[in-house]
KEGU-464149 format. One record per residue: residue number from 1; x, y, z of N, C-alpha, C in turn. Coordinates in pm, whole numbers. Example, Ala and Ser with C-alpha at 12.3 -4.5 7.8 and 13.67 -1.06 7.14 Angstrom:
% residues 2
+-----+--------+--------+--------+--------+--------+--------+--------+--------+--------+
|   i |     nx |     ny |     nz |    cax |    cay |    caz |     cx |     cy |     cz |
+-----+--------+--------+--------+--------+--------+--------+--------+--------+--------+
|   1 |   1319 |   -569 |    780 |   1230 |   -450 |    780 |   1320 |   -330 |    780 |
|   2 |   1285 |   -225 |    708 |   1367 |   -106 |    714 |   1290 |      3 |    787 |
+-----+--------+--------+--------+--------+--------+--------+--------+--------+--------+
***
This chain:
% residues 177
+-----+--------+--------+--------+--------+--------+--------+--------+--------+--------+
|   i |     nx |     ny |     nz |    cax |    cay |    caz |     cx |     cy |     cz |
+-----+--------+--------+--------+--------+--------+--------+--------+--------+--------+
|   1 |   3207 |    989 |    598 |   3247 |   1135 |    515 |   3112 |   1222 |    479 |
|   2 |   3097 |   1318 |    514 |   2990 |   1402 |    504 |   2964 |   1432 |    325 |
|   3 |   2834 |   1495 |    322 |   2785 |   1503 |    175 |   2873 |   1646 |    119 |
|   4 |   2919 |   1711 |    199 |   2964 |   1845 |    164 |   3103 |   1816 |    125 |
|   5 |   3184 |   1743 |    217 |   3327 |   1690 |    177 |   3307 |   1572 |     65 |
|   6 |   3227 |   1524 |     16 |   3174 |   1444 |   -108 |   3173 |   1505 |   -239 |
|   7 |   3068 |   1648 |   -246 |   3087 |   1743 |   -334 |   3236 |   1799 |   -362 |
|   8 |   3319 |   1832 |   -234 |   3419 |   1907 |   -268 |   3514 |   1801 |   -349 |
|   9 |   3492 |   1675 |   -334 |   3621 |   1554 |   -377 |   3551 |   1550 |   -517 |
|  10 |   3402 |   1552 |   -557 |   3355 |   1564 |   -673 |   3421 |   1689 |   -777 |
|  11 |   3394 |   1764 |   -720 |   3465 |   1907 |   -781 |   3610 |   1905 |   -789 |
|  12 |   3675 |   1862 |   -714 |   3811 |   1842 |   -769 |   3857 |   1715 |   -848 |
|  13 |   3754 |   1607 |   -886 |   3793 |   1499 |   -999 |   3752 |   1573 |  -1097 |
|  14 |   3637 |   1687 |  -1102 |   3619 |   1756 |  -1200 |   3700 |   1834 |  -1275 |
|  15 |   3777 |   1882 |  -1199 |   3879 |   2032 |  -1217 |   3820 |   2109 |  -1161 |
|  16 |   3715 |   2170 |  -1099 |   3636 |   2278 |  -1055 |   3702 |   2345 |   -927 |
|  17 |   3793 |   2323 |   -879 |   3828 |   2383 |   -762 |   3936 |   2449 |   -780 |
|  18 |   3945 |   2608 |   -704 |   4078 |   2654 |   -709 |   4202 |   2621 |   -664 |
|  19 |   4283 |   2694 |   -683 |   4421 |   2627 |   -632 |   4475 |   2579 |   -508 |
|  20 |   4441 |   2660 |   -411 |   4447 |   2627 |   -268 |   4393 |   2530 |   -219 |
|  21 |   4201 |   2522 |   -238 |   4115 |   2422 |   -212 |   4174 |   2280 |   -278 |
|  22 |   4222 |   2304 |   -400 |   4237 |   2145 |   -503 |   4346 |   2106 |   -428 |
|  23 |   4450 |   2167 |   -367 |   4551 |   2128 |   -295 |   4531 |   2049 |   -125 |
|  24 |   4414 |   2141 |    -90 |   4383 |   2071 |     19 |   4274 |   1926 |     24 |
|  25 |   4201 |   1934 |    -74 |   4142 |   1794 |   -114 |   4223 |   1680 |   -177 |
|  26 |   4339 |   1720 |   -219 |   4426 |   1626 |   -279 |   4494 |   1577 |   -165 |
|  27 |   4519 |   1656 |    -87 |   4589 |   1588 |     45 |   4478 |   1513 |    130 |
|  28 |   4394 |   1516 |    137 |   4282 |   1486 |    198 |   4220 |   1318 |    148 |
|  29 |   4253 |   1342 |     19 |   4226 |   1205 |    -54 |   4335 |   1115 |    -60 |
|  30 |   4483 |   1198 |    -52 |   4597 |   1088 |    -35 |   4608 |   1031 |    120 |
|  31 |   4519 |   1078 |    207 |   4553 |   1018 |    334 |   4391 |    944 |    365 |
|  32 |   4299 |    977 |    295 |   4164 |    914 |    356 |   4144 |    797 |    268 |
|  33 |   4142 |    667 |    292 |   4084 |    562 |    222 |   3945 |    580 |    173 |
|  34 |   3810 |    631 |    222 |   3709 |    648 |    214 |   3726 |    760 |     63 |
|  35 |   3772 |    865 |     92 |   3783 |    964 |    -14 |   3873 |    915 |   -146 |
|  36 |   3969 |    821 |   -126 |   4045 |    748 |   -219 |   3942 |    681 |   -327 |
|  37 |   3867 |    609 |   -246 |   3764 |    518 |   -290 |   3685 |    596 |   -399 |
|  38 |   3645 |    705 |   -308 |   3501 |    807 |   -387 |   3581 |    849 |   -509 |
|  39 |   3720 |    872 |   -503 |   3787 |    929 |   -641 |   3798 |    856 |   -743 |
|  40 |   3816 |    701 |   -702 |   3839 |    598 |   -813 |   3678 |    572 |   -834 |
|  41 |   3607 |    569 |   -774 |   3473 |    547 |   -824 |   3434 |    653 |   -913 |
|  42 |   3451 |    753 |   -884 |   3414 |    885 |   -992 |   3480 |    887 |  -1097 |
|  43 |   3576 |    882 |  -1069 |   3658 |    864 |  -1259 |   3599 |    730 |  -1327 |
|  44 |   3582 |    623 |  -1266 |   3523 |    539 |  -1321 |   3414 |    536 |  -1408 |
|  45 |   3317 |    622 |  -1346 |   3171 |    674 |  -1386 |   3224 |    758 |  -1473 |
|  46 |   3329 |    866 |  -1494 |   3315 |    940 |  -1567 |   3383 |    871 |  -1706 |
|  47 |   3488 |    759 |  -1692 |   3515 |    706 |  -1796 |   3361 |    628 |  -1863 |
|  48 |   3303 |    579 |  -1821 |   3200 |    494 |  -1873 |   3092 |    596 |  -1948 |
|  49 |   3070 |    711 |  -1878 |   2996 |    820 |  -1937 |   3044 |    845 |  -2074 |
|  50 |   3189 |    918 |  -2058 |   3228 |    957 |  -2154 |   3219 |    853 |  -2265 |
|  51 |   3271 |    709 |  -2260 |   3263 |    626 |  -2355 |   3129 |    586 |  -2425 |
|  52 |   3028 |    638 |  -2361 |   2893 |    557 |  -2393 |   2769 |    693 |  -2410 |
|  53 |   2873 |    801 |  -2427 |   2740 |    919 |  -2419 |   2742 |    942 |  -2571 |
|  54 |   2624 |   1005 |  -2655 |   2614 |   1030 |  -2799 |   2640 |   1165 |  -2793 |
|  55 |   2736 |   1251 |  -2847 |   2727 |   1386 |  -2852 |   2627 |   1442 |  -2964 |
|  56 |   2566 |   1555 |  -2904 |   2430 |   1617 |  -2970 |   2512 |   1753 |  -3031 |
|  57 |   2510 |   1761 |  -3127 |   2566 |   1904 |  -3166 |   2426 |   2011 |  -3218 |
|  58 |   2436 |   2150 |  -3160 |   2356 |   2216 |  -3187 |   2396 |   2294 |  -3338 |
|  59 |   2271 |   2300 |  -3436 |   2315 |   2364 |  -3569 |   2408 |   2476 |  -3549 |
|  60 |   2348 |   2607 |  -3425 |   2418 |   2711 |  -3415 |   2507 |   2716 |  -3336 |
|  61 |   2606 |   2834 |  -3333 |   2688 |   2817 |  -3195 |   2619 |   2842 |  -3074 |
|  62 |   2701 |   2799 |  -2958 |   2631 |   2801 |  -2835 |   2622 |   2957 |  -2793 |
|  63 |   2668 |   3065 |  -2827 |   2670 |   3196 |  -2783 |   2502 |   3223 |  -2850 |
|  64 |   2509 |   3181 |  -2984 |   2411 |   3212 |  -3072 |   2251 |   3149 |  -3023 |
|  65 |   2261 |   3005 |  -2965 |   2148 |   2952 |  -2911 |   2092 |   2983 |  -2791 |
|  66 |   2192 |   3005 |  -2733 |   2159 |   3073 |  -2593 |   2091 |   3222 |  -2600 |
|  67 |   2181 |   3307 |  -2674 |   2086 |   3431 |  -2709 |   1988 |   3449 |  -2786 |
|  68 |   1917 |   3358 |  -2832 |   1827 |   3320 |  -2872 |   1682 |   3266 |  -2782 |
|  69 |   1727 |   3220 |  -2671 |   1682 |   3151 |  -2587 |   1635 |   3269 |  -2500 |
|  70 |   1745 |   3356 |  -2464 |   1723 |   3484 |  -2374 |   1653 |   3605 |  -2434 |
|  71 |   1690 |   3613 |  -2595 |   1562 |   3702 |  -2622 |   1419 |   3673 |  -2616 |
|  72 |   1382 |   3543 |  -2626 |   1252 |   3507 |  -2644 |   1190 |   3487 |  -2495 |
|  73 |   1277 |   3464 |  -2400 |   1237 |   3526 |  -2238 |   1231 |   3628 |  -2199 |
|  74 |   1297 |   3727 |  -2272 |   1252 |   3868 |  -2236 |   1154 |   3915 |  -2313 |
|  75 |   1115 |   3862 |  -2439 |   1014 |   3919 |  -2543 |    861 |   3876 |  -2427 |
|  76 |    844 |   3728 |  -2398 |    759 |   3727 |  -2309 |    746 |   3766 |  -2193 |
|  77 |    868 |   3810 |  -2107 |    828 |   3882 |  -2003 |    798 |   4010 |  -2005 |
|  78 |    823 |   4064 |  -2131 |    786 |   4234 |  -2192 |    653 |   4221 |  -2169 |
|  79 |    612 |   4114 |  -2267 |    459 |   4128 |  -2312 |    352 |   4049 |  -2176 |
|  80 |    407 |   3990 |  -2100 |    331 |   3965 |  -1962 |    248 |   3812 |  -2004 |
|  81 |    251 |   3774 |  -2111 |    177 |   3660 |  -2132 |    272 |   3522 |  -2133 |
|  82 |    217 |   3406 |  -2075 |    268 |   3331 |  -2078 |    263 |   3208 |  -2183 |
|  83 |    358 |   3110 |  -2204 |    314 |   3028 |  -2325 |    247 |   2890 |  -2279 |
|  84 |    136 |   2864 |  -2281 |     76 |   2751 |  -2225 |    147 |   2644 |  -2293 |
|  85 |    123 |   2525 |  -2267 |    177 |   2384 |  -2276 |     90 |   2351 |  -2385 |
|  86 |    112 |   2261 |  -2523 |     51 |   2263 |  -2635 |    -64 |   2161 |  -2616 |
|  87 |    -39 |   2060 |  -2512 |   -181 |   2025 |  -2506 |   -255 |   2012 |  -2369 |
|  88 |   -200 |   2103 |  -2316 |   -263 |   2148 |  -2151 |   -410 |   2216 |  -2170 |
|  89 |   -457 |   2253 |  -2269 |   -599 |   2296 |  -2269 |   -667 |   2148 |  -2322 |
|  90 |   -638 |   2063 |  -2367 |   -685 |   1949 |  -2423 |   -715 |   1843 |  -2288 |
|  91 |   -587 |   1830 |  -2270 |   -540 |   1778 |  -2094 |   -668 |   1802 |  -1998 |
|  92 |   -696 |   1969 |  -2032 |   -788 |   2013 |  -1881 |   -927 |   1951 |  -1885 |
|  93 |   -960 |   2000 |  -2042 |  -1096 |   1939 |  -2063 |  -1135 |   1793 |  -2093 |
|  94 |  -1044 |   1743 |  -2108 |  -1018 |   1564 |  -2077 |  -1035 |   1523 |  -1927 |
|  95 |   -963 |   1606 |  -1838 |   -956 |   1547 |  -1713 |  -1101 |   1631 |  -1654 |
|  96 |  -1150 |   1734 |  -1667 |  -1276 |   1767 |  -1609 |  -1420 |   1686 |  -1630 |
|  97 |  -1380 |   1607 |  -1753 |  -1458 |   1523 |  -1788 |  -1454 |   1370 |  -1749 |
|  98 |  -1322 |   1330 |  -1727 |  -1282 |   1179 |  -1683 |  -1284 |   1162 |  -1566 |
|  99 |  -1245 |   1249 |  -1464 |  -1240 |   1233 |  -1303 |  -1378 |   1195 |  -1264 |
| 100 |  -1466 |   1290 |  -1294 |  -1608 |   1247 |  -1246 |  -1655 |   1147 |  -1290 |
| 101 |  -1628 |   1086 |  -1422 |  -1686 |    985 |  -1487 |  -1614 |    861 |  -1436 |
| 102 |  -1482 |    864 |  -1414 |  -1414 |    733 |  -1349 |  -1467 |    749 |  -1208 |
| 103 |  -1503 |    813 |  -1153 |  -1571 |    813 |   -965 |  -1677 |    764 |   -973 |
| 104 |  -1772 |    798 |  -1103 |  -1895 |    729 |  -1108 |  -1907 |    581 |  -1144 |
| 105 |  -1789 |    540 |  -1265 |  -1804 |    402 |  -1272 |  -1764 |    318 |  -1131 |
| 106 |  -1649 |    390 |  -1055 |  -1606 |    346 |   -926 |  -1749 |    307 |   -854 |
| 107 |  -1836 |    397 |   -821 |  -1927 |    385 |   -738 |  -2029 |    257 |   -802 |
| 108 |  -2051 |    254 |   -919 |  -2151 |    186 |   -972 |  -2103 |     54 |   -945 |
| 109 |  -1959 |     11 |  -1006 |  -1881 |   -154 |   -954 |  -1903 |   -186 |   -826 |
| 110 |  -1863 |    -84 |   -720 |  -1895 |   -131 |   -586 |  -2013 |   -148 |   -557 |
| 111 |  -2116 |    -79 |   -601 |  -2251 |    -82 |   -550 |  -2304 |   -243 |   -590 |
| 112 |  -2251 |   -266 |   -743 |  -2316 |   -374 |   -798 |  -2263 |   -479 |   -747 |
| 113 |  -2131 |   -506 |   -678 |  -2037 |   -602 |   -644 |  -2118 |   -621 |   -475 |
| 114 |  -2136 |   -518 |   -429 |  -2222 |   -535 |   -283 |  -2353 |   -606 |   -303 |
| 115 |  -2445 |   -552 |   -415 |  -2579 |   -634 |   -404 |  -2556 |   -753 |   -412 |
| 116 |  -2439 |   -796 |   -501 |  -2443 |   -933 |   -565 |  -2386 |  -1016 |   -389 |
| 117 |  -2297 |   -949 |   -345 |  -2201 |  -1038 |   -221 |  -2307 |  -1020 |    -94 |
| 118 |  -2373 |   -929 |    -83 |  -2417 |   -881 |     68 |  -2535 |   -895 |     91 |
| 119 |  -2614 |   -911 |    -29 |  -2759 |   -953 |    -45 |  -2795 |  -1065 |     60 |
| 120 |  -2877 |  -1034 |    142 |  -2947 |  -1167 |    234 |  -3024 |  -1273 |    164 |
| 121 |  -2972 |  -1414 |    182 |  -3049 |  -1507 |    156 |  -3177 |  -1546 |    192 |
| 122 |  -3231 |  -1559 |     55 |  -3395 |  -1604 |     69 |  -3426 |  -1755 |     85 |
| 123 |  -3512 |  -1783 |    134 |  -3568 |  -1923 |    136 |  -3540 |  -1994 |      6 |
| 124 |  -3566 |  -1931 |    -96 |  -3545 |  -2030 |   -218 |  -3405 |  -2024 |   -230 |
| 125 |  -3316 |  -1942 |   -208 |  -3168 |  -1946 |   -238 |  -3102 |  -2077 |   -131 |
| 126 |  -3190 |  -2116 |    -57 |  -3114 |  -2191 |     45 |  -3167 |  -2328 |     30 |
| 127 |  -3260 |  -2391 |    -69 |  -3312 |  -2501 |    -85 |  -3249 |  -2551 |   -255 |
| 128 |  -3213 |  -2641 |   -253 |  -3184 |  -2691 |   -400 |  -3257 |  -2868 |   -406 |
| 129 |  -3257 |  -2849 |   -536 |  -3384 |  -2961 |   -576 |  -3274 |  -3069 |   -590 |
| 130 |  -3282 |  -3214 |   -573 |  -3213 |  -3310 |   -545 |  -3264 |  -3428 |   -641 |
| 131 |  -3213 |  -3480 |   -746 |  -3308 |  -3569 |   -813 |  -3300 |  -3726 |   -741 |
| 132 |  -3388 |  -3799 |   -712 |  -3345 |  -3908 |   -654 |  -3420 |  -4022 |   -742 |
| 133 |  -3381 |  -4118 |   -789 |  -3427 |  -4213 |   -897 |  -3508 |  -4319 |   -838 |
| 134 |  -3473 |  -4332 |   -719 |  -3482 |  -4495 |   -624 |  -3669 |  -4446 |   -574 |
| 135 |  -3701 |  -4538 |   -606 |  -3841 |  -4553 |   -532 |  -3856 |  -4565 |   -398 |
| 136 |  -3747 |  -4667 |   -332 |  -3764 |  -4692 |   -226 |  -3684 |  -4601 |   -130 |
| 137 |  -3603 |  -4504 |   -164 |  -3522 |  -4365 |    -98 |  -3584 |  -4269 |   -139 |
| 138 |  -3551 |  -4174 |    -40 |  -3639 |  -4041 |    -22 |  -3536 |  -3925 |     18 |
| 139 |  -3522 |  -3805 |    -11 |  -3444 |  -3729 |     66 |  -3517 |  -3572 |     72 |
| 140 |  -3428 |  -3513 |    186 |  -3451 |  -3399 |    193 |  -3310 |  -3322 |    216 |
| 141 |  -3304 |  -3192 |    143 |  -3191 |  -3102 |    100 |  -3196 |  -2970 |    217 |
| 142 |  -3057 |  -2917 |    222 |  -3083 |  -2797 |    260 |  -2898 |  -2747 |    248 |
| 143 |  -2935 |  -2636 |    160 |  -2811 |  -2520 |    153 |  -2825 |  -2381 |    240 |
| 144 |  -2694 |  -2386 |    330 |  -2693 |  -2266 |    396 |  -2555 |  -2185 |    315 |
| 145 |  -2577 |  -2081 |    273 |  -2479 |  -2020 |    209 |  -2410 |  -1971 |    323 |
| 146 |  -2436 |  -1901 |    394 |  -2387 |  -1830 |    533 |  -2289 |  -1935 |    606 |
| 147 |  -2326 |  -2033 |    591 |  -2218 |  -2129 |    672 |  -2137 |  -2226 |    582 |
| 148 |  -2185 |  -2196 |    433 |  -2108 |  -2279 |    329 |  -2132 |  -2443 |    343 |
| 149 |  -2247 |  -2435 |    370 |  -2259 |  -2599 |    397 |  -2393 |  -2620 |    298 |
| 150 |  -2412 |  -2773 |    257 |  -2490 |  -2798 |    223 |  -2519 |  -3012 |    266 |
| 151 |  -2657 |  -3007 |    309 |  -2694 |  -3114 |    363 |  -2808 |  -3193 |    270 |
| 152 |  -2763 |  -3318 |    239 |  -2883 |  -3391 |    227 |  -2896 |  -3515 |    293 |
| 153 |  -3039 |  -3492 |    315 |  -3071 |  -3613 |    428 |  -3157 |  -3757 |    356 |
| 154 |  -3083 |  -3865 |    346 |  -3180 |  -3969 |    255 |  -3264 |  -4056 |    406 |
| 155 |  -3361 |  -4091 |    329 |  -3437 |  -4198 |    414 |  -3504 |  -4315 |    326 |
| 156 |  -3507 |  -4418 |    400 |  -3556 |  -4516 |    318 |  -3738 |  -4454 |    334 |
| 157 |  -3826 |  -4489 |    236 |  -3960 |  -4456 |    248 |  -4044 |  -4558 |    302 |
| 158 |  -4001 |  -4696 |    313 |  -4085 |  -4780 |    386 |  -4055 |  -4777 |    529 |
| 159 |  -3942 |  -4744 |    589 |  -3935 |  -4710 |    722 |  -4032 |  -4624 |    781 |
| 160 |  -4059 |  -4498 |    664 |  -4159 |  -4398 |    712 |  -4307 |  -4447 |    740 |
| 161 |  -4330 |  -4517 |    625 |  -4466 |  -4569 |    619 |  -4498 |  -4671 |    694 |
| 162 |  -4408 |  -4747 |    810 |  -4408 |  -4862 |    873 |  -4448 |  -4766 |   1013 |
| 163 |  -4338 |  -4654 |   1046 |  -4360 |  -4573 |   1144 |  -4501 |  -4528 |   1153 |
| 164 |  -4514 |  -4491 |   1015 |  -4687 |  -4394 |   1034 |  -4794 |  -4496 |   1092 |
| 165 |  -4781 |  -4620 |   1051 |  -4883 |  -4707 |   1034 |  -4858 |  -4768 |   1169 |
| 166 |  -4788 |  -4785 |   1265 |  -4756 |  -4800 |   1376 |  -4816 |  -4713 |   1488 |
| 167 |  -4799 |  -4587 |   1443 |  -4886 |  -4487 |   1544 |  -5045 |  -4459 |   1513 |
| 168 |  -5061 |  -4577 |   1380 |  -5232 |  -4530 |   1354 |  -5322 |  -4626 |   1464 |
| 169 |  -5385 |  -4524 |   1517 |  -5501 |  -4622 |   1634 |  -5643 |  -4576 |   1570 |
| 170 |  -5695 |  -4707 |   1569 |  -5836 |  -4704 |   1506 |  -5951 |  -4676 |   1589 |
| 171 |  -5903 |  -4637 |   1700 |  -6004 |  -4555 |   1802 |  -6007 |  -4428 |   1775 |
| 172 |  -5898 |  -4359 |   1732 |  -5887 |  -4242 |   1679 |  -5983 |  -4185 |   1575 |
| 173 |  -5987 |  -4291 |   1476 |  -6089 |  -4275 |   1371 |  -6239 |  -4282 |   1418 |
| 174 |  -6275 |  -4333 |   1511 |  -6409 |  -4362 |   1572 |  -6441 |  -4218 |   1632 |
| 175 |  -6355 |  -4155 |   1683 |  -6370 |  -4026 |   1792 |  -6431 |  -3944 |   1654 |
| 176 |  -6378 |  -3932 |   1549 |  -6377 |  -3817 |   1471 |  -6503 |  -3833 |   1385 |
| 177 |  -6575 |  -3987 |   1399 |  -6672 |  -3973 |   1339 |  -6780 |  -3977 |   1420 |
+-----+--------+--------+--------+--------+--------+--------+--------+--------+--------+
***
């Protein structure tokens, strides 16, 4: 069922169609299951709305109420002025200030974060002090933030002294004298 036909069915349910059109839609509804389902759904929705909708009363009669609105519109049209929204001037002033200020704040936050996270690592940033309480062991450490890696190399001090002494040649000492 197309949209125009749905609107005709809705107008028929609301009682807004003239006699001949209403009879045509009634014949359509009786012969079409989809249209009949739409009619039952519309009537159910109308029942829900009528039972739960609060009734608002205007203190004046409807004719007098709408005539006041029409007179005010005609008065404003004749004078050529428009009625600004009550807070539009305040909102415009606030917006003129807040839009650039929020843009500047956003740029500053992005700049601060980029300096923190994208600055190149220095040699001091990569070195870490590891405390070694053993007299026999020593360590060398290296940290790489780019590779997300931390390496600690432990070695025995006695092995290095022995290796250094085995490489000592007394003739080398004589050459220097």
